[in-house]
Backbone as CSV, one residue per row, in Angstrom:
resi,resn,N_x,N_y,N_z,CA_x,CA_y,CA_z,C_x,C_y,C_z
1,MET,0.684,-1.122,-0.152,-0.303,0.156,-0.169,1.285,1.154,-0.127
2,THR,0.392,2.214,-1.061,1.230,3.332,-0.685,1.136,4.488,0.034
3,THR,1.749,4.787,0.468,0.934,6.054,1.363,1.848,7.679,1.035
4,GLN,1.186,8.886,1.824,1.854,10.044,1.574,1.556,10.459,3.166
5,SER,2.617,11.184,3.422,2.942,11.889,4.321,2.088,13.252,4.539
6,THR,1.293,13.422,5.826,0.547,14.725,6.599,1.116,15.189,7.695
7,ALA,1.007,16.342,7.913,0.790,16.666,8.926,0.550,15.811,10.505
8,SER,-0.521,15.032,10.080,-0.895,14.269,11.227,-0.611,13.009,11.039
9,GLY,-0.008,12.699,10.090,0.512,10.882,10.227,0.483,10.547,8.778
10,ARG,0.186,9.994,8.095,0.564,8.987,6.725,-0.512,8.514,6.257
11,VAL,-1.295,8.389,5.425,-2.051,8.420,4.967,-1.748,7.796,3.880
12,PRO,-3.383,6.399,3.557,-2.760,5.393,2.191,-3.413,6.019,1.063
13,THR,-2.506,6.035,0.117,-3.155,6.805,-0.955,-4.321,5.501,-1.626
14,ASN,-4.734,4.556,-1.393,-5.284,3.351,-2.341,-6.780,2.978,-1.002
15,ALA,-7.087,3.456,0.396,-8.215,3.252,0.626,-8.420,4.448,0.684
16,ARG,-10.203,4.163,1.182,-11.700,5.192,1.396,-11.805,4.820,2.234
17,ILE,-12.696,5.530,2.955,-13.982,5.308,3.456,-15.262,5.251,3.235
18,VAL,-15.973,4.234,3.661,-17.400,3.712,3.259,-18.371,3.526,4.264
19,ALA,-19.645,4.293,4.175,-20.655,3.744,5.356,-20.136,1.769,6.110
20,MET,-20.354,1.586,7.026,-19.925,0.546,7.452,-21.722,-0.285,6.996
21,SER,-21.521,-1.049,7.023,-23.232,-1.860,6.706,-22.550,-3.371,7.307
22,ALA,-24.214,-3.973,7.762,-23.775,-5.039,8.669,-22.585,-6.603,6.880
23,ALA,-23.029,-5.463,5.907,-22.202,-6.273,4.717,-20.818,-6.881,5.727
24,HIS,-20.327,-5.765,6.404,-18.711,-5.758,7.172,-18.532,-6.297,8.118
25,TRP,-19.580,-6.374,8.893,-19.547,-7.122,10.059,-18.500,-8.390,9.980
26,ASP,-18.456,-9.187,9.272,-17.268,-10.447,9.977,-16.353,-9.277,10.165
27,ARG,-15.065,-8.997,9.437,-14.047,-8.050,8.878,-14.667,-7.374,10.186
28,VAL,-15.381,-6.005,10.534,-15.092,-5.217,12.326,-14.996,-6.515,13.285
29,HIS,-16.160,-7.334,13.108,-16.087,-8.600,14.786,-14.562,-9.090,14.506
30,ALA,-14.014,-9.358,13.612,-12.916,-10.111,13.799,-11.630,-8.933,13.828
31,ILE,-11.622,-7.729,14.068,-10.807,-6.657,13.843,-11.056,-6.165,15.405
32,TYR,-12.541,-6.565,15.959,-13.189,-5.901,17.297,-12.260,-6.443,17.888
33,ALA,-12.518,-8.335,17.915,-11.935,-9.332,18.459,-10.219,-9.047,18.707
34,ALA,-9.557,-8.836,17.342,-8.279,-8.415,17.899,-7.668,-7.428,19.127
35,GLY,-8.237,-6.138,19.174,-7.976,-5.317,19.929,-8.431,-5.748,21.515
36,ILE,-9.109,-6.957,21.340,-10.037,-6.932,22.292,-8.720,-7.856,23.427
37,ALA,-8.623,-8.842,22.836,-7.314,-10.413,22.515,-5.813,-9.208,22.551
38,SER,-6.199,-8.005,22.254,-3.895,-7.064,22.605,-4.055,-7.003,23.984
39,GLY,-5.234,-6.517,24.783,-5.677,-6.190,26.184,-5.351,-4.258,26.086
40,HIS,-5.286,-3.864,24.580,-4.988,-2.677,25.591,-5.951,-1.897,24.947
41,ALA,-7.262,-2.047,24.206,-8.151,-1.360,23.081,-9.768,-1.340,24.062
42,THR,-10.008,-1.840,25.228,-11.282,-1.914,25.301,-11.648,-3.184,27.122
43,PHE,-12.499,-2.500,27.626,-12.697,-3.647,29.210,-13.113,-4.204,28.802
44,ALA,-14.248,-4.739,27.321,-14.959,-5.697,27.082,-14.329,-6.827,26.556
45,GLU,-15.487,-8.058,27.163,-14.673,-9.309,26.920,-14.775,-10.185,25.893
46,GLU,-15.935,-9.601,24.726,-16.111,-9.569,23.228,-16.281,-9.057,22.904
47,PRO,-16.193,-9.255,21.300,-17.237,-7.557,20.501,-19.015,-8.095,20.049
48,PRO,-19.578,-7.466,20.342,-21.068,-8.292,20.468,-21.741,-8.048,19.258
49,THR,-22.682,-8.406,19.341,-23.325,-8.926,18.261,-23.421,-7.536,17.334
50,TRP,-23.789,-7.699,15.630,-23.875,-6.803,15.115,-25.965,-6.609,15.437
51,ALA,-26.557,-7.318,15.993,-27.816,-6.447,16.245,-27.304,-5.218,17.722
52,GLU,-26.634,-5.932,18.316,-26.069,-4.968,19.450,-25.277,-3.956,19.394
53,PHE,-24.493,-4.365,18.110,-23.213,-3.549,18.087,-24.381,-1.886,17.641
54,ASP,-24.795,-2.485,16.164,-26.260,-1.866,15.629,-26.987,-0.575,16.270
55,ARG,-27.652,-0.881,17.303,-28.475,-0.558,18.283,-27.413,0.621,19.194
56,GLY,-26.300,0.247,19.739,-25.799,1.123,20.045,-24.746,2.253,19.470
57,LYS,-24.399,2.316,18.295,-22.878,3.264,17.045,-24.120,3.727,16.137
58,LEU,-24.290,4.900,16.302,-25.137,6.289,15.850,-24.207,5.443,14.467
59,PRO,-25.621,6.012,13.115,-25.279,5.629,12.531,-24.329,6.217,11.397
60,VAL,-24.922,7.404,11.747,-24.127,8.975,10.893,-22.765,8.726,10.628
61,LEU,-22.121,8.112,11.468,-20.916,8.316,12.336,-20.112,6.802,11.947
62,ARG,-21.064,5.383,11.242,-20.090,4.751,11.440,-19.529,4.063,9.838
63,THR,-18.228,4.264,9.772,-17.404,4.188,9.134,-16.444,2.485,8.485
64,VAL,-16.117,1.860,8.091,-14.593,1.337,7.255,-13.764,2.137,6.929
65,ALA,-12.567,1.563,6.706,-11.774,1.883,5.536,-11.028,0.847,4.710
66,ILE,-11.427,0.742,3.476,-11.187,-0.327,3.080,-10.054,-0.109,1.927
67,ASP,-9.756,-1.194,1.002,-8.534,-1.148,0.427,-9.468,-1.312,-0.991
68,GLU,-8.640,-1.309,-2.065,-8.925,-1.498,-3.603,-9.807,-2.854,-3.431
69,ALA,-9.478,-3.694,-3.397,-10.445,-5.006,-3.008,-11.083,-4.988,-2.667
70,GLY,-11.398,-4.002,-1.451,-13.353,-3.598,-0.857,-12.800,-4.458,0.410
71,HIS,-11.092,-4.202,0.850,-11.269,-5.714,2.291,-11.401,-4.287,3.278
72,VAL,-11.550,-4.965,4.251,-11.903,-3.931,5.846,-10.571,-3.352,6.436
73,LEU,-10.142,-2.532,6.685,-8.888,-2.325,7.561,-9.090,-1.553,8.687
74,GLY,-10.179,-1.194,8.770,-10.187,-1.001,10.097,-11.072,0.189,9.588
75,TRP,-12.143,0.288,11.261,-13.356,0.481,11.394,-13.286,2.095,12.214
76,ALA,-14.642,2.849,12.579,-14.776,4.226,13.300,-16.196,4.434,13.909
77,ALA,-16.677,4.078,14.656,-18.614,4.823,15.100,-17.874,6.077,16.209
78,CYS,-19.019,5.643,16.275,-19.532,6.397,17.625,-20.425,6.633,18.481
79,SER,-20.717,6.512,20.069,-22.300,6.404,20.362,-21.862,7.227,21.331
80,SER,-23.381,7.938,21.991,-24.507,8.887,22.579,-23.445,8.882,24.116
81,THR,-23.452,10.392,24.127,-22.728,9.883,25.385,-23.309,9.934,26.508
82,SER,-24.463,10.644,26.343,-25.636,11.196,27.657,-27.026,10.572,26.839
83,SER,-27.908,9.808,27.377,-29.353,10.840,26.814,-30.225,11.906,27.059
84,ARG,-29.947,12.889,27.808,-29.976,14.182,28.136,-29.896,14.886,26.921
85,LEU,-31.079,15.638,26.562,-30.591,16.883,25.648,-29.182,17.743,25.488
86,VAL,-29.072,18.279,26.133,-27.720,18.732,26.831,-26.375,18.758,25.985
87,TYR,-26.435,17.168,26.222,-25.042,16.517,25.795,-25.491,15.881,24.548
88,VAL,-26.637,16.039,23.918,-26.804,16.311,22.615,-25.442,15.928,21.139
89,GLY,-24.741,16.675,21.761,-23.287,17.054,20.232,-22.331,16.726,21.275
90,VAL,-22.448,15.359,22.262,-20.972,14.580,22.613,-21.582,13.685,22.572
91,VAL,-20.578,12.500,21.955,-19.874,11.481,21.397,-18.370,10.967,21.964
92,GLU,-19.131,9.723,22.085,-18.042,8.722,22.476,-17.507,7.913,21.826
93,LEU,-16.416,7.916,20.859,-15.727,7.488,19.500,-15.303,6.076,19.509
94,SER,-15.083,4.705,19.021,-14.387,3.727,18.746,-13.675,3.916,17.606
95,LEU,-12.145,3.355,18.007,-11.509,3.387,16.096,-10.542,2.394,16.644
96,TYR,-10.934,0.958,15.164,-9.961,0.201,15.880,-9.365,-0.593,14.185
97,VAL,-8.176,-0.974,14.052,-7.132,-0.972,12.885,-6.672,-2.509,13.197
98,ASP,-7.144,-3.201,12.020,-6.344,-4.288,11.670,-5.248,-4.311,12.319
99,PRO,-4.418,-5.555,13.094,-3.146,-5.196,12.776,-2.153,-5.820,12.061
100,ALA,-2.355,-6.180,10.994,-2.095,-6.261,9.256,-2.175,-5.038,9.103
101,ALA,-2.982,-4.254,9.730,-2.848,-2.648,8.520,-2.152,-1.478,9.144
102,ARG,-1.849,-1.736,10.133,-1.100,-0.992,11.425,0.152,0.017,11.044
103,GLY,0.351,0.904,10.902,1.088,1.941,10.936,1.658,2.143,8.965
104,ARG,0.349,1.663,8.381,-0.353,2.175,7.001,-0.679,3.914,6.834
105,GLY,-1.036,4.232,7.826,-2.356,5.500,7.672,-3.556,5.507,8.230
106,ILE,-3.845,3.896,8.646,-5.050,3.675,8.381,-5.802,4.925,9.448
107,GLY,-5.608,4.523,10.378,-6.271,5.571,11.454,-6.212,6.952,11.575
108,THR,-5.906,7.519,10.581,-5.084,8.863,10.287,-6.338,9.134,9.383
109,LEU,-6.836,8.373,8.572,-8.020,7.946,7.774,-8.499,7.744,8.389
110,LEU,-8.995,6.987,8.903,-10.389,6.993,9.564,-11.341,8.226,11.018
111,MET,-9.871,8.957,11.576,-10.329,9.458,12.480,-10.629,11.106,11.761
112,SER,-9.319,11.887,10.500,-9.477,12.427,9.793,-10.725,12.338,9.487
113,HIS,-11.632,11.018,9.018,-12.759,11.581,8.506,-13.832,10.853,9.320
114,LEU,-13.511,10.794,11.115,-14.576,11.146,11.545,-14.610,12.208,12.155
115,VAL,-13.759,12.744,12.644,-13.897,14.527,12.997,-14.415,15.474,11.869
116,ALA,-13.964,15.304,10.771,-15.009,15.857,9.780,-16.586,15.586,9.827
117,ALA,-16.910,14.008,9.509,-17.973,13.874,9.815,-18.611,14.370,11.073
118,SER,-18.169,14.489,11.683,-18.832,14.302,12.690,-19.627,15.771,12.971
119,GLU,-18.700,16.984,12.594,-18.807,18.632,12.165,-19.707,18.437,11.807
120,ARG,-19.784,18.311,10.429,-20.926,18.053,9.593,-21.873,17.796,10.396
121,ALA,-22.246,16.602,10.996,-23.807,16.158,11.917,-23.665,17.020,12.676
122,GLY,-23.160,17.472,13.301,-23.657,18.536,14.195,-23.302,18.520,15.672
123,PHE,-22.124,17.622,15.644,-21.679,17.229,16.869,-20.057,18.010,17.434
124,TRP,-20.502,19.032,18.712,-19.436,20.023,18.960,-18.236,18.820,19.752
125,THR,-18.358,18.156,20.681,-17.429,17.357,21.219,-17.377,16.065,20.675
126,LEU,-16.027,15.355,20.688,-15.850,13.986,20.420,-14.637,13.460,21.672
127,GLN,-15.423,12.017,22.473,-14.522,11.973,23.544,-13.896,10.382,23.323
128,SER,-13.235,9.920,24.805,-12.616,9.163,24.158,-11.759,8.404,25.909
129,ALA,-11.821,7.372,25.974,-11.196,6.532,27.269,-10.040,5.439,26.670
130,VAL,-9.052,6.004,26.951,-7.715,5.190,26.172,-7.069,4.364,27.432
131,PHE,-6.991,3.404,27.292,-5.643,2.820,28.268,-4.025,3.462,27.921
132,PRO,-3.505,4.107,29.344,-2.664,4.609,29.263,-1.217,3.829,28.123
133,GLU,-1.515,2.665,28.276,-0.114,1.943,27.307,-0.242,1.529,25.893
134,ASN,-1.635,2.094,25.523,-1.917,2.101,23.733,-1.280,3.385,23.445
135,THR,-0.195,3.877,23.371,0.412,5.107,23.144,0.284,5.134,21.425
136,ALA,-0.321,3.874,20.439,-0.416,4.460,19.123,-1.558,5.264,18.974
137,SER,-3.006,4.573,19.663,-4.143,5.821,20.274,-4.002,6.612,20.622
138,LEU,-3.112,6.993,21.678,-2.605,8.919,22.445,-2.432,9.509,21.190
139,ALA,-1.529,8.911,20.593,-0.489,9.625,19.655,-1.723,10.031,18.452
140,LEU,-2.537,9.468,18.377,-3.450,9.821,17.219,-4.223,10.534,17.454
141,HIS,-5.289,10.369,18.664,-5.978,11.342,18.988,-5.241,12.892,19.172
142,GLN,-4.522,12.944,20.191,-2.962,14.029,19.767,-3.325,14.870,19.024
143,ALA,-2.822,13.789,17.411,-2.577,14.876,16.018,-3.765,15.174,15.026
144,HIS,-5.149,14.884,15.846,-6.052,15.343,15.616,-7.073,15.951,16.388
145,GLY,-6.279,16.935,17.683,-6.670,17.495,18.296,-7.542,17.651,19.782
146,PHE,-6.767,16.068,19.885,-7.783,16.304,21.271,-6.841,16.293,22.513
147,ARG,-7.690,16.688,23.240,-6.416,17.538,24.211,-6.972,15.945,25.928
148,THR,-6.118,15.775,26.634,-6.683,15.397,27.884,-6.650,15.659,28.640
149,VAL,-7.919,15.122,29.361,-8.853,15.966,30.252,-8.242,15.499,32.094
150,GLY,-7.824,14.378,31.621,-7.772,14.336,33.261,-7.330,12.032,32.547
151,MET,-7.121,11.402,34.042,-6.806,10.326,34.417,-7.453,9.528,35.200
152,ARG,-8.032,8.285,35.073,-8.981,7.402,36.018,-8.141,6.392,36.031
153,THR,-7.789,6.629,37.746,-7.168,5.426,38.658,-7.707,4.275,38.319
154,ARG,-7.179,3.187,38.032,-7.460,1.985,38.791,-9.386,1.757,38.817
155,ILE,-9.527,2.847,37.562,-11.039,2.371,37.200,-11.702,1.104,36.854
156,GLY,-11.405,0.388,36.905,-11.647,-1.005,36.100,-10.568,-2.094,36.772
157,ARG,-11.320,-3.555,36.340,-10.421,-4.666,36.702,-10.813,-5.219,35.676
158,MET,-9.197,-5.259,34.553,-9.376,-6.788,33.613,-10.224,-8.058,33.917
159,THR,-11.380,-8.234,33.656,-11.753,-9.944,33.330,-10.926,-10.659,32.621
160,HIS,-10.288,-10.272,31.383,-9.646,-11.285,30.847,-8.544,-11.094,30.136
161,GLY,-7.970,-11.426,29.409,-6.568,-11.506,28.338,-5.468,-11.580,29.056
162,PRO,-4.781,-10.991,28.755,-3.465,-10.954,29.517,-2.903,-10.374,30.438
163,LEU,-4.139,-9.611,30.593,-4.046,-8.424,32.116,-5.488,-8.988,33.005
164,ALA,-5.226,-9.622,32.650,-7.018,-10.165,32.833,-6.351,-10.176,34.995
165,GLY,-7.834,-10.082,35.968,-6.880,-9.623,37.165,-6.671,-8.545,37.447
166,HIS,-5.192,-7.527,36.653,-4.697,-6.753,36.526,-5.760,-5.296,37.028
167,TRP,-5.795,-4.181,38.121,-6.360,-2.816,37.677,-6.340,-1.960,36.445
168,ARG,-7.006,-1.138,35.729,-6.324,-0.516,34.693,-7.113,0.893,34.521
169,ASP,-6.219,2.060,34.748,-6.240,3.350,34.121,-7.017,3.501,32.833
170,THR,-7.303,4.616,33.159,-7.817,5.385,30.907,-7.750,6.600,31.175
171,VAL,-7.262,6.892,30.140,-6.994,8.816,29.169,-7.867,8.787,29.164
172,LEU,-8.797,10.251,29.198,-9.792,10.892,29.187,-8.952,11.867,27.848
173,LEU,-9.775,11.718,26.830,-9.524,12.808,25.800,-10.546,13.344,25.012
174,GLU,-10.970,14.559,25.404,-11.660,14.683,23.612,-11.383,16.328,22.867
175,ARG,-11.971,16.105,21.845,-11.979,17.436,20.675,-12.753,17.665,20.299
176,ARG,-12.708,19.452,21.254,-14.188,20.687,20.778,-13.867,21.133,19.729
177,SER,-14.831,21.030,19.090,-14.574,21.447,17.508,-14.355,22.866,17.321
178,THR,-14.158,23.504,16.777,-14.067,25.063,16.695,-15.055,24.889,15.135
179,VAL,-15.650,24.417,14.812,-16.769,24.503,13.823,-17.921,24.568,14.522
180,VAL,-17.850,23.888,15.255,-19.776,23.868,16.385,-19.294,24.029,17.508
181,GLY,-21.097,24.922,17.690,-20.992,25.306,19.017,-20.183,26.422,18.974
């Protein structure tokens, strides 16, 4: 895959973003499962079903990065942070890259698209909680204008994977739009 450098990272020139659909679910599920297995992506023990994912993620911000052959290289989606009207413009993001596609700019492509799409949809804040050991994710967020809001120390205990039984911290990040709000 050829890439070009930008101020925010390496962007693949032959990958593109498309709306996520149920047809992508097998690969999205596998990429999600790989992130879970790493122990540094989420507290979730296993990926949800498509029906659960579909109910929990906003359709307007669900995308996949695909290569020229249509293979899913990564995905991004957002969920509401609250049912309260005052928080209607705040969403929490999830972004996962296939381990075989890491280091090729797929995260940059997905995050750049997500930031722009969220602003077009009227969202004013993107937020994320990242394990401090996930330095690639922290760097990706920072490169796209996220700031560290704080650290939640020993917020949860892992129940699975290589860090089962360990208390984990999360770094809270947010990106406030300069366009919306």
